[in-house]
N, CA, C and O of each residue as an XYZ file, in Angstrom:
280
protein
N     -86.841     -5.205     16.453
C     -85.884     -4.135     16.227
C     -85.619     -3.443     17.570
O     -86.553     -3.096     18.293
N     -84.376     -3.253     17.882
C     -83.968     -2.586     19.108
C     -83.294     -1.270     18.734
O     -82.378     -1.247     17.912
N     -83.749     -0.177     19.339
C     -83.116      1.123     19.127
C     -82.494      1.583     20.434
O     -83.069      1.402     21.507
N     -81.319      2.177     20.332
C     -80.635      2.701     21.508
C     -79.823      3.922     21.129
O     -79.540      4.170     19.957
N     -79.453      4.684     22.161
C     -78.612      5.851     21.967
C     -77.231      5.524     22.516
O     -77.092      5.122     23.671
N     -76.223      5.695     21.690
C     -74.853      5.429     22.098
C     -74.106      6.747     22.242
O     -73.963      7.505     21.283
N     -73.629      7.007     23.464
C     -72.885      8.232     23.782
C     -71.399      7.897     23.789
O     -70.988      6.900     24.384
N     -70.598      8.719     23.134
C     -69.153      8.536     23.088
C     -68.466      9.858     23.403
O     -68.773     10.891     22.808
N     -67.536      9.806     24.344
C     -66.741     10.981     24.715
C     -65.271     10.596     24.629
O     -64.853      9.583     25.189
N     -64.493     11.408     23.926
C     -63.050     11.197     23.814
C     -62.375     12.432     24.386
O     -62.690     13.556     23.996
N     -61.442     12.221     25.315
C     -60.746     13.352     25.939
C     -59.245     13.185     25.800
O     -58.736     12.076     25.638
N     -58.544     14.319     25.867
C     -57.083     14.352     25.906
C     -56.687     14.877     27.278
O     -57.103     15.962     27.684
N     -55.876     14.092     27.989
C     -55.432     14.486     29.327
C     -54.215     15.400     29.206
O     -53.599     15.472     28.143
N     -53.864     16.098     30.288
C     -52.697     16.993     30.238
C     -51.383     16.283     29.871
O     -50.469     16.916     29.343
N     -51.285     14.981     30.144
C     -50.053     14.269     29.783
C     -50.114     13.677     28.371
O     -49.219     12.931     27.974
N     -51.175     14.010     27.604
C     -51.291     13.588     26.209
C     -52.003     12.266     26.002
O     -52.121     11.798     24.870
N     -52.476     11.660     27.069
C     -53.180     10.392     26.957
C     -54.578     10.613     26.379
O     -55.267     11.569     26.734
N     -54.976      9.722     25.490
C     -56.318      9.766     24.910
C     -57.174      8.747     25.649
O     -56.804      7.578     25.761
N     -58.325      9.199     26.154
C     -59.250      8.314     26.865
C     -60.616      8.412     26.204
O     -61.020      9.472     25.725
N     -61.314      7.288     26.189
C     -62.655      7.252     25.602
C     -63.622      6.641     26.610
O     -63.272      5.739     27.370
N     -64.831      7.150     26.594
C     -65.907      6.630     27.438
C     -67.139      6.485     26.560
O     -67.480      7.391     25.799
N     -67.803      5.342     26.670
C     -69.059      5.163     25.935
C     -70.112      4.618     26.888
O     -69.802      3.977     27.893
N     -71.360      4.890     26.544
C     -72.463      4.416     27.373
C     -73.724      4.318     26.522
O     -73.911      5.094     25.585
N     -74.577      3.372     26.849
C     -75.881      3.251     26.214
C     -76.860      4.030     27.085
O     -76.940      3.801     28.291
N     -77.610      4.954     26.471
C     -78.509      5.832     27.209
C     -79.943      5.703     26.714
O     -80.194      5.200     25.619
N     -80.871      6.162     27.530
C     -82.281      6.194     27.140
C     -82.549      7.326     26.155
O     -83.436      7.233     25.306
N     -81.768      8.396     26.283
C     -81.847      9.522     25.353
C     -80.522     10.265     25.407
O     -79.773     10.141     26.376
N     -80.237     11.028     24.380
C     -78.986     11.781     24.337
C     -79.068     13.007     25.247
O     -80.112     13.654     25.331
N     -77.968     13.323     25.926
C     -77.951     14.566     26.704
C     -77.941     15.752     25.744
O     -77.575     15.614     24.577
N     -78.342     16.912     26.244
C     -78.332     18.101     25.393
C     -76.892     18.503     25.091
O     -75.986     18.235     25.880
N     -76.695     19.135     23.968
C     -75.347     19.588     23.614
C     -74.853     20.633     24.609
O     -73.653     20.727     24.867
N     -75.776     21.423     25.170
C     -75.396     22.419     26.167
C     -74.825     21.749     27.414
O     -73.810     22.194     27.950
N     -75.473     20.682     27.877
C     -74.994     19.959     29.060
C     -73.615     19.351     28.800
O     -72.711     19.477     29.627
N     -73.460     18.700     27.663
C     -72.180     18.057     27.326
C     -71.074     19.107     27.224
O     -69.970     18.897     27.728
N     -71.365     20.221     26.582
C     -70.364     21.282     26.436
C     -69.982     21.859     27.792
O     -68.796     22.008     28.088
N     -70.977     22.187     28.624
C     -70.690     22.740     29.949
C     -69.844     21.789     30.788
O     -68.895     22.216     31.446
N     -70.182     20.509     30.766
C     -69.450     19.513     31.548
C     -67.993     19.427     31.101
O     -67.083     19.518     31.924
N     -67.773     19.253     29.802
C     -66.405     19.102     29.303
C     -65.597     20.401     29.443
O     -64.415     20.365     29.786
N     -66.230     21.530     29.179
C     -65.510     22.801     29.298
C     -65.131     23.096     30.751
O     -64.120     23.751     31.006
N     -65.936     22.617     31.703
C     -65.557     22.795     33.105
C     -64.312     21.969     33.421
O     -63.485     22.389     34.231
N     -64.168     20.808     32.797
C     -62.960     19.994     32.980
C     -61.741     20.651     32.334
O     -60.633     20.565     32.862
N     -61.946     21.304     31.193
C     -60.856     22.047     30.546
C     -60.437     23.215     31.439
O     -59.246     23.439     31.655
N     -61.410     23.953     31.952
C     -61.119     25.117     32.797
C     -60.383     24.735     34.070
O     -59.543     25.494     34.554
N     -60.694     23.554     34.619
C     -60.025     23.120     35.849
C     -58.671     22.465     35.583
O     -57.934     22.156     36.519
N     -58.345     22.254     34.307
C     -57.060     21.658     33.954
C     -57.042     20.143     33.964
O     -55.992     19.532     33.765
N     -58.210     19.523     34.198
C     -58.262     18.053     34.228
C     -58.081     17.443     32.840
O     -57.528     16.351     32.706
N     -58.548     18.148     31.805
C     -58.358     17.703     30.425
C     -57.936     18.911     29.598
O     -58.116     20.056     30.012
N     -57.372     18.638     28.419
C     -56.960     19.752     27.560
C     -57.819     19.890     26.312
O     -57.882     20.967     25.718
N     -58.491     18.792     25.902
C     -59.380     18.870     24.742
C     -60.365     17.707     24.801
O     -60.149     16.739     25.530
N     -61.434     17.807     24.041
C     -62.461     16.783     24.063
C     -63.331     16.846     22.824
O     -63.399     17.871     22.146
N     -63.991     15.743     22.539
C     -65.047     15.673     21.533
C     -66.043     14.644     22.043
O     -65.661     13.685     22.714
N     -67.314     14.839     21.728
C     -68.343     13.906     22.162
C     -69.452     13.850     21.120
O     -69.700     14.815     20.397
N     -70.107     12.706     21.060
C     -71.265     12.576     20.185
C     -72.226     11.562     20.777
O     -71.846     10.712     21.581
N     -73.476     11.671     20.361
C     -74.509     10.731     20.780
C     -75.402     10.506     19.573
O     -75.906     11.452     18.969
N     -75.588      9.240     19.233
C     -76.378      8.906     18.057
C     -77.313      7.751     18.349
O     -77.036      6.900     19.195
N     -78.427      7.737     17.632
C     -79.388      6.641     17.750
C     -79.007      5.544     16.759
O     -78.723      5.811     15.591
N     -79.006      4.307     17.249
C     -78.708      3.155     16.412
C     -79.844      2.153     16.554
O     -80.407      1.992     17.637
N     -80.176      1.486     15.463
C     -81.193      0.446     15.476
C     -80.552     -0.864     15.045
O     -79.770     -0.909     14.096
N     -80.899     -1.927     15.761
C     -80.345     -3.237     15.488
C     -81.485     -4.238     15.297
O     -82.490     -4.190     16.007
N     -81.320     -5.133     14.345
C     -82.304     -6.163     14.074
C     -82.057     -7.330     15.031
O     -81.430     -8.327     14.674
N     -82.567     -7.177     16.258
C     -82.418     -8.206     17.283
C     -83.602     -8.145     18.225
O     -84.306     -7.137     18.283
N     -83.820     -9.209     18.956
C     -84.924     -9.242     19.892
C     -84.396     -9.135     21.310
O     -83.282     -9.564     21.612
N     -85.209     -8.561     22.165
C     -84.860     -8.442     23.579
C     -85.855     -9.298     24.352
O     -87.063     -9.089     24.240
N     -85.366    -10.261     25.138
C     -86.305    -11.091     25.908
C     -86.999    -10.277     26.993
O     -86.452     -9.297     27.498
N     -88.204    -10.697     27.339
C     -88.916    -10.042     28.430
C     -88.198    -10.323     29.726
O     -87.699    -11.430     29.927
N     -88.133     -9.349     30.606
C     -87.463     -9.522     31.884
C     -88.222    -10.538     32.727
O     -89.452    -10.567     32.729
N     -87.470    -11.374     33.445
C     -88.073    -12.329     34.350
C     -88.393    -13.674     33.726
O     -88.840    -14.584     34.424
N     -88.175    -13.820     32.423
C     -88.437    -15.097     31.773
C     -87.124    -15.860     31.642
O     -86.170    -15.367     31.039
N     -87.079    -17.063     32.208
C     -85.901    -17.911     32.089
C     -85.991    -18.733     30.815
O     -87.036    -19.307     30.507
N     -84.896    -18.786     30.081
C     -84.897    -19.587     28.855
C     -83.847    -20.660     28.928
O     -83.694    -21.439     27.986
């Protein structure tokens, strides 16, 4: 079983374009950090709105040991 944290951020740019960013993380960032980061982009005019989430997902798969050639 493999568990991971998937972070997703969706932003709206000043010209109305919707952009999404996702990343696999070791742990989720704090909501305070995410809010401060995105709100600073809103304040500077780089984006007009945003939403973000981070959730833990588990998958029934195996991960090979590093350094082993198969």
